[in-house]
DRENSE-842583 format. One line per field, with one value per residue (C-alpha): x, y, z; residue in three letters; residue number from 1. Coordinates in pm, 1 decimal, padded with zeros to 6 digits, always signed. Example, Ala and Ser with C-alpha at 12.3 -4.5 7.8 and 13.67 -1.06 7.14 Angstrom:
u [+01230.0/+01367.0]
v [-00450.0/-00106.0]
w [+00780.0/+00714.0]
res [ALA/SER]
n [1/2]
END
This chain:
u [+01425.6/+01788.1/+01896.8/+02279.7/+02447.4/+02714.6/+02968.9/+02796.1/+02704.1/+02357.8/+02169.3/+01811.2/+01645.8/+01290.6/+01167.0/+00862.7/+01022.6/+01134.0/+00931.2/+00906.6/+01257.3/+01269.7/+01085.9/+01379.6/+01614.6/+01425.5/+01598.5/+01943.1/+01882.0/+01732.4/+02077.1/+02278.2/+02054.2/+01818.8/+01455.8/+01366.0/+01501.4/+01325.8/+00998.5/+01067.8/+01138.6/+00843.9/+00614.8/+00732.6/+00683.6/+00343.7/+00225.2/+00353.7/+00166.5/-00145.2/-00163.9/-00180.9/-00157.6/+00224.0/+00271.9/+00102.9/+00002.7/-00126.7/-00317.1/-00187.3/-00470.6/-00697.1/-00539.8/-00436.6/-00308.2/-00650.3/-00917.1/-00925.9/-00726.1/-00858.7/-01219.3/-01469.9/-01447.7/-01083.7/-01100.0/-01368.8/-01176.8/-00867.7/-01037.7/-01184.0/-00829.7/-00724.8/-00518.1/-00468.7/-00448.5/-00612.7/-00356.7/-00505.2/-00458.1/-00684.0/-00732.5/-00982.2/-01263.2/-01373.3/-01660.5/-01430.8/-01506.9/-01226.3/-01208.9/-00997.3/-00747.2/-00392.9/-00361.5/-00545.1/-00671.2/-00803.9/-00500.0/-00506.3/-00419.2/-00725.8/-00981.7/-01245.4/-01423.7/-01806.3/-01993.3/-01686.0/-01458.1/-01093.0/-00860.3/-00513.0/-00162.4/-00154.0/-00481.6/-00517.3/-00415.6/-00696.0/-00920.8/-00850.7/-01040.8/-00994.4/-01179.3/-01475.0/-01775.2/-01853.4/-02135.9/-01882.6/-01634.6/-01888.7/-01918.1/-01589.9/-01520.6/-01204.6/-01249.4/-01306.6/-00979.7/-00712.5/-00415.6/-00098.9/+00081.8/-00194.3/-00345.5/-00523.5/-00734.4/-01090.5/-01274.6/-01579.0/-01754.0/-01679.1/-01612.4/-01377.6/-01542.5/-01548.3/-01337.5/-01628.6/-01837.3/-01549.4/-01497.1/-01868.3/-01890.8/-01595.8/-01692.4/-02055.9/-01896.4/-01652.9/-01931.0/-02163.5/-01897.3/-01749.9/-01407.4/-01159.2/-01184.2/-00915.8/-00660.2/-00646.7/-00324.5/-00430.7/-00171.9/-00219.3/-00091.2/+00021.3/+00283.2/+00383.4/+00378.6/+00044.1/-00104.3/-00434.0/-00394.0/-00461.6/-00552.7/-00592.6/-00318.1/-00149.9/-00334.4/-00674.5/-00590.7/-00481.0/-00792.8/-01026.8/-00888.5/-00863.9/-01224.7/-01328.6/-01121.5/-01272.4/-01628.1/-01582.6/-01431.8/-01148.6/-00866.4/-00745.8/-00704.2/-00563.9/-00214.2/-00153.8/+00128.7/+00293.2/+00631.7/+00575.9/+00753.8/+00565.3/+00237.2/+00347.5/+00468.3/+00137.0/-00057.6/+00171.2/+00129.2/-00260.5/-00301.8/-00001.4/-00211.1/-00249.3/+00000.1/+00229.9/+00414.6/+00704.3/+00727.7/+01070.3/+01107.4/+01366.5/+01568.6/+01591.0/+01809.6/+01620.7/+01825.6/+01828.9/+01449.8/+01397.5/+01633.0/+01431.0/+01106.7/+01227.5/+01021.8/+00993.1/+00713.4/+00549.8/+00605.6/+00893.4/+00800.8/+01073.7/+01074.4/+01140.2/+01491.4/+01610.5/+01566.5/+01893.3/+01987.6/+02123.8/+01810.3/+01611.0/+01840.1/+01822.6/+01441.0/+01422.4/+01656.6/+01457.6/+01138.5/+00948.7/+00790.1/+00937.4/+00680.1/+00822.5/+00637.9/+00537.7/+00647.8/+00503.8/+00765.3/+00750.3/+01144.1/+01153.7/+00909.7/+01125.6/+01441.9/+01258.0/+01119.4/+01472.1/+01592.4/+01314.0/+01029.8/+00724.6/+00478.9/+00472.7/+00256.2/+00166.5/-00055.9/-00079.9/-00163.1/-00268.2/+00102.0/+00199.3/-00071.6/+00028.7/+00388.2/+00265.8/+00058.6/+00347.6/+00577.4/+00331.7]
v [-00684.3/-00534.7/-00224.4/-00143.8/+00150.5/+00108.7/+00061.1/-00234.2/-00090.2/-00209.3/+00089.1/-00054.0/-00369.5/-00470.5/-00769.1/-00871.8/-00763.7/-00397.0/-00351.6/+00028.4/+00092.7/+00241.1/+00552.6/+00664.3/+00643.4/+00819.5/+01153.5/+00972.6/+00776.7/+01077.1/+01272.5/+00983.1/+00849.5/+00944.5/+00959.5/+00601.7/+00460.4/+00727.6/+00623.7/+00260.6/+00356.2/+00586.8/+00335.1/+00066.7/+00305.3/+00385.6/+00035.5/-00052.4/+00220.0/+00146.9/-00168.2/-00141.2/-00515.3/-00514.4/-00248.1/-00264.4/+00082.6/+00086.4/+00350.8/+00414.4/+00409.3/+00469.7/+00778.6/+00965.5/+01258.8/+01346.4/+01207.3/+01123.7/+00816.3/+00467.1/+00584.6/+00453.2/+00790.4/+00749.8/+00395.5/+00470.3/+00764.1/+00536.4/+00283.3/+00560.0/+00693.3/+00345.9/+00190.4/-00190.7/-00232.5/-00078.1/-00075.6/-00042.7/-00101.6/-00310.6/-00301.5/-00477.0/-00316.8/-00415.5/-00614.0/-00810.6/-00609.4/-00584.3/-00199.5/-00017.0/+00233.2/+00281.2/+00339.4/+00119.1/+00453.8/+00771.5/+00977.8/+01333.8/+01456.0/+01320.9/+01272.4/+01460.4/+01299.1/+01265.6/+01602.8/+01753.2/+01714.3/+01746.8/+01444.5/+01568.8/+01432.0/+01390.9/+01198.7/+01017.1/+00678.1/+00700.1/+00662.2/+00313.3/+00135.6/-00203.0/-00082.2/+00046.1/-00097.9/-00033.7/+00200.5/+00409.1/+00418.3/+00569.0/+00873.2/+00983.1/+01182.2/+01134.3/+01339.7/+01721.8/+01803.1/+01951.5/+01710.6/+01902.8/+01667.9/+01653.4/+02008.7/+01949.1/+01654.0/+01684.9/+01772.1/+01545.5/+01408.9/+01042.2/+00755.5/+00466.9/+00180.5/-00191.2/-00403.5/-00595.7/-00269.7/-00112.0/-00435.6/-00453.8/-00092.9/-00106.1/-00419.2/-00289.7/+00031.0/-00106.2/-00358.5/-00062.9/+00141.3/-00146.8/-00108.2/-00387.3/-00557.5/-00442.0/-00626.4/-00568.6/-00527.6/-00554.0/-00469.9/-00632.8/-00378.8/-00611.2/-00478.9/-00761.6/-00544.2/-00413.8/-00766.5/-00747.1/-00382.6/-00220.8/-00546.8/-00905.3/-01161.9/-01242.0/-01558.8/-01412.0/-01090.9/-01292.2/-01520.8/-01236.6/-01066.4/-01396.9/-01472.7/-01130.6/-01211.6/-01553.8/-01414.1/-01157.0/-01423.4/-01206.1/-01431.1/-01472.1/-01102.1/-01027.9/-00986.3/-00984.5/-00745.1/-00666.8/-00550.4/-00817.3/-01144.0/-01348.3/-01240.4/-01319.4/-01656.1/-01738.0/-01635.3/-01844.2/-02135.3/-02093.1/-02071.9/-02091.4/-02004.2/-01629.7/-01401.0/-01236.5/-00907.5/-00835.4/-00464.9/-00325.8/-00008.5/+00246.7/+00149.6/-00209.7/-00440.7/-00593.1/-00904.0/-00949.6/-00914.0/-01184.1/-01412.0/-01369.6/-01449.9/-01786.9/-01831.0/-01646.2/-01391.6/-01307.0/-00939.7/-00736.7/-00387.9/-00186.0/+00179.1/+00347.5/+00480.3/+00117.3/+00032.9/+00005.8/-00179.2/-00450.8/-00497.3/-00495.6/-00766.4/-00990.9/-00963.1/-01070.2/-01352.4/-01481.1/-01453.5/-01194.8/-00867.9/-00541.7/-00291.4/-00011.5/+00241.5/+00522.5/+00703.7/+01047.8/+01247.8/+01197.0/+01208.8/+00923.9/+00748.7/+00775.0/+00666.1/+00350.8/+00281.3/+00295.4/+00044.5/-00215.1/-00204.0/-00412.1/-00148.2/+00123.2/+00244.5/+00604.1/+00861.2/+01023.0/+00785.9/+01081.8/+01186.4/+00843.6/+00858.7/+01215.3/+01090.7/+00830.7/+01077.4/+01328.0/+01052.2/+00913.9]
w [-02518.7/-02482.4/-02697.6/-02736.9/-02859.4/-03137.5/-02867.5/-02732.5/-02405.0/-02299.5/-02176.7/-02156.3/-02022.9/-02084.7/-01879.9/-01661.7/-01328.0/-01433.2/-01755.9/-01728.6/-01695.2/-02040.2/-01901.9/-01685.3/-01984.4/-02251.1/-02208.1/-02195.8/-02518.1/-02684.4/-02639.0/-02808.1/-03089.2/-03384.4/-03446.9/-03514.5/-03209.8/-02998.9/-03158.0/-03045.6/-02703.8/-02663.9/-02817.7/-02573.1/-02274.1/-02397.2/-02439.9/-02088.7/-01921.8/-02099.9/-01890.5/-01498.7/-01474.6/-01484.5/-01218.0/-00874.6/-00792.7/-00430.3/-00262.3/+00090.3/+00339.2/+00033.8/-00093.0/+00215.4/+00033.4/-00122.6/+00112.9/+00496.0/+00547.5/+00578.7/+00499.1/+00240.9/+00049.6/+00023.2/-00108.0/-00358.4/-00498.4/-00526.6/-00728.7/-00945.2/-01010.2/-01127.3/-00833.3/-00846.2/-00474.0/-00176.6/+00105.1/+00467.9/+00834.4/+01067.9/+01446.7/+01673.8/+01877.3/+02223.1/+02086.3/+01843.3/+01509.0/+01259.7/+01225.4/+00959.9/+01144.1/+01138.4/+01522.3/+01783.8/+01948.9/+01784.7/+01674.2/+01764.2/+01427.7/+01252.5/+01520.8/+01697.0/+01991.5/+02074.0/+02095.9/+01929.3/+02227.4/+02111.9/+02099.1/+02198.6/+02175.5/+02556.5/+02564.2/+02238.6/+02387.7/+02632.9/+02324.0/+02295.4/+02026.6/+02184.3/+02483.7/+02275.1/+02128.2/+01763.5/+01862.7/+02057.5/+01766.4/+01548.1/+01775.7/+01646.8/+01338.8/+01138.0/+00835.0/+00944.9/+01116.2/+00905.7/+00893.5/+00915.9/+00686.2/+00407.4/+00418.7/+00078.4/+00186.9/+00119.0/+00446.8/+00494.2/+00805.4/+00814.2/+01058.1/+01070.4/+00872.8/+00958.3/+00713.8/+00570.7/+00519.1/+00325.9/+00113.2/+00029.0/-00048.6/-00291.5/-00455.1/-00522.2/-00639.1/-00899.3/-01017.8/-01090.3/-01262.8/-01459.9/-01299.0/-01240.1/-00901.2/-00675.5/-00463.3/-00082.2/+00107.7/+00463.2/+00733.3/+01080.4/+01326.5/+01591.8/+01846.9/+02095.2/+02390.9/+02310.2/+02328.5/+02530.9/+02580.0/+02247.6/+02060.3/+02129.5/+02142.9/+01804.7/+01731.7/+01797.5/+01616.8/+01295.6/+01315.6/+01330.3/+01029.4/+00830.0/+00922.7/+00754.2/+00441.2/+00391.0/+00481.9/+00200.1/-00028.8/-00128.5/-00029.1/-00391.4/-00409.2/-00064.3/+00076.8/+00445.8/+00544.3/+00875.7/+01035.6/+01293.9/+01205.8/+01437.9/+01295.3/+00923.6/+01025.6/+01209.0/+00891.7/+00673.0/+00897.8/+00918.7/+00535.2/+00309.2/+00006.4/+00126.4/-00011.9/+00236.1/+00233.4/+00467.0/+00568.6/+00665.5/+00839.0/+00749.5/+01049.1/+00977.2/+00749.2/+00461.2/+00441.5/+00813.0/+00825.6/+00537.2/+00734.3/+01043.9/+00862.9/+00770.3/+00442.4/+00114.3/+00103.0/-00214.8/-00152.6/-00004.3/+00104.1/+00246.2/+00320.0/-00033.0/+00093.0/+00144.6/-00211.3/-00399.4/-00725.7/-00504.0/-00316.9/-00636.4/-00786.3/-00475.2/-00477.8/-00841.0/-00781.4/-00511.2/-00702.8/-00485.5/-00589.9/-00481.1/-00357.6/-00145.0/+00082.2/+00103.2/-00215.5/-00260.9/-00461.1/-00832.4/-00834.1/-00602.4/-00810.9/-01124.5/-00933.7/-00797.7/-01136.9/-01297.7/-01022.4/-01118.5/-00863.9/-00925.1/-00766.3/-00508.2/-00213.8/-00217.5/-00057.9/-00390.8/-00675.7/-00883.0/-00902.8/-01030.0/-01296.5/-01371.9/-01424.7/-01653.5/-01856.6/-01896.2/-02020.7/-02283.4]
res [UNK/UNK/UNK/UNK/UNK/UNK/UNK/UNK/UNK/UNK/UNK/UNK/UNK/UNK/UNK/UNK/UNK/UNK/UNK/UNK/UNK/UNK/UNK/UNK/UNK/UNK/UNK/UNK/UNK/UNK/UNK/UNK/UNK/UNK/UNK/UNK/UNK/UNK/UNK/UNK/UNK/UNK/UNK/UNK/UNK/UNK/UNK/UNK/UNK/UNK/UNK/UNK/UNK/UNK/UNK/UNK/UNK/UNK/UNK/UNK/UNK/UNK/UNK/UNK/UNK/UNK/UNK/UNK/UNK/UNK/UNK/UNK/UNK/UNK/UNK/UNK/UNK/UNK/UNK/UNK/UNK/UNK/UNK/UNK/UNK/UNK/UNK/UNK/UNK/UNK/UNK/UNK/UNK/UNK/UNK/UNK/UNK/UNK/UNK/UNK/UNK/UNK/UNK/UNK/UNK/UNK/UNK/UNK/UNK/UNK/UNK/UNK/UNK/UNK/UNK/UNK/UNK/UNK/UNK/UNK/UNK/UNK/UNK/UNK/UNK/UNK/UNK/UNK/UNK/UNK/UNK/UNK/UNK/UNK/UNK/UNK/UNK/UNK/UNK/UNK/UNK/UNK/UNK/UNK/UNK/UNK/UNK/UNK/UNK/UNK/UNK/UNK/UNK/UNK/UNK/UNK/UNK/UNK/UNK/UNK/UNK/UNK/UNK/UNK/UNK/UNK/UNK/UNK/UNK/UNK/UNK/UNK/UNK/UNK/UNK/UNK/UNK/UNK/UNK/UNK/UNK/UNK/UNK/UNK/UNK/UNK/UNK/UNK/UNK/UNK/UNK/UNK/UNK/UNK/UNK/UNK/UNK/UNK/UNK/UNK/UNK/UNK/UNK/UNK/UNK/UNK/UNK/UNK/UNK/UNK/UNK/UNK/UNK/UNK/UNK/UNK/UNK/UNK/UNK/UNK/UNK/UNK/UNK/UNK/UNK/UNK/UNK/UNK/UNK/UNK/UNK/UNK/UNK/UNK/UNK/UNK/UNK/UNK/UNK/UNK/UNK/UNK/UNK/UNK/UNK/UNK/UNK/UNK/UNK/UNK/UNK/UNK/UNK/UNK/UNK/UNK/UNK/UNK/UNK/UNK/UNK/UNK/UNK/UNK/UNK/UNK/UNK/UNK/UNK/UNK/UNK/UNK/UNK/UNK/UNK/UNK/UNK/UNK/UNK/UNK/UNK/UNK/UNK/UNK/UNK/UNK/UNK/UNK/UNK/UNK/UNK/UNK/UNK/UNK/UNK/UNK/UNK/UNK/UNK/UNK/UNK/UNK/UNK/UNK/UNK/UNK/UNK/UNK/UNK/UNK/UNK/UNK/UNK/UNK/UNK/UNK/UNK/UNK/UNK/UNK/UNK/UNK/UNK/UNK/UNK/UNK/UNK/UNK]
n [1/2/3/4/5/6/7/8/9/10/11/12/13/14/15/16/17/18/19/20/21/22/23/24/25/26/27/28/29/30/31/32/33/34/35/36/37/38/39/40/41/42/43/44/45/46/47/48/49/50/51/52/53/54/55/56/57/58/59/60/61/62/63/64/65/66/67/68/69/70/71/72/73/74/75/76/77/78/79/80/81/82/83/84/85/86/87/88/89/90/91/92/93/94/95/96/97/98/99/100/101/102/103/104/105/106/107/108/109/110/111/112/113/114/115/116/117/118/119/120/121/122/123/124/125/126/127/128/129/130/131/132/133/134/135/136/137/138/139/140/141/142/143/144/145/146/147/148/149/150/151/152/153/154/155/156/157/158/159/160/161/162/163/164/165/166/167/168/169/170/171/172/173/174/175/176/177/178/179/180/181/182/183/184/185/186/187/188/189/190/191/192/193/194/195/196/197/198/199/200/201/202/203/204/205/206/207/208/209/210/211/212/213/214/215/216/217/218/219/220/221/222/223/224/225/226/227/228/229/230/231/232/233/234/235/236/237/238/239/240/241/242/243/244/245/246/247/248/249/250/251/252/253/254/255/256/257/258/259/260/261/262/263/264/265/266/267/268/269/270/271/272/273/274/275/276/277/278/279/280/281/282/283/284/285/286/287/288/289/290/291/292/293/294/295/296/297/298/299/300/301/302/303/304/305/306/307/308/309/310/311/312/313/314/315/316/317/318/319/320/321/322/323/324/325/326/327/328]
END
């Protein structure tokens, strides 16, 4: 649907790729037009936001702004809020378990060691998960320390979970509650220079993760994402039916990263500051979905919605949902 002012200038566009663009322009339209047209616009916005299926709201590390990151309580809270996709990171333990963790070590800003021994910035890399058994991993708490970046997180005693344990917990929870089954956006945290130091070599790393995905039978609802081009190429070669998301850091060039990848991923996920109308247009033309990370400011959410994103990754899914509520 396109709507024009009497002058013929098209000010609104409604389509599958950017079907909530209308929200951004409501105030703009109100200043130029009369009551009946405003009713049309507001009704369209309301109907769009009633369905989450057209916008991929992803809870970053569960919902890091609200609960300790990458923990089962964070993921359960995220699905309770209504996210479509659980975004998470995986590393490998010394006994070849796939563990949910952003770093391959216990980071000082979230971790407390066994017997309440402190983990510091100076010694955190010595707490190498790839050198630990799962029994040793479970001696660390990652939910009681106050995170300086997220002071309002709920404080709970909790440990890093195995990937299959989290999936099982979430699937049972949503089934019991009658909630929609979520998708999983799993980031493989491979860094080439860390091969066989903080994680296995790339091929073994990928295979361990994919084995867990297949064992949990969630491959149809799973996206594999990474900043590492070689990892994504190997996943694509191993199983071309799996959906891929190319992560692009704030310091990189989006077009160059796509060129290096060598195939079209289903998702393009750049740092949100890289998203421009040009990038959104290119993504649509190539038939990819644009889901930037990590968007926490409602003003940034509105700007990105106006550009035409297909979803967003956020530490605060509640802020996006509040934005929806306010504009209804």
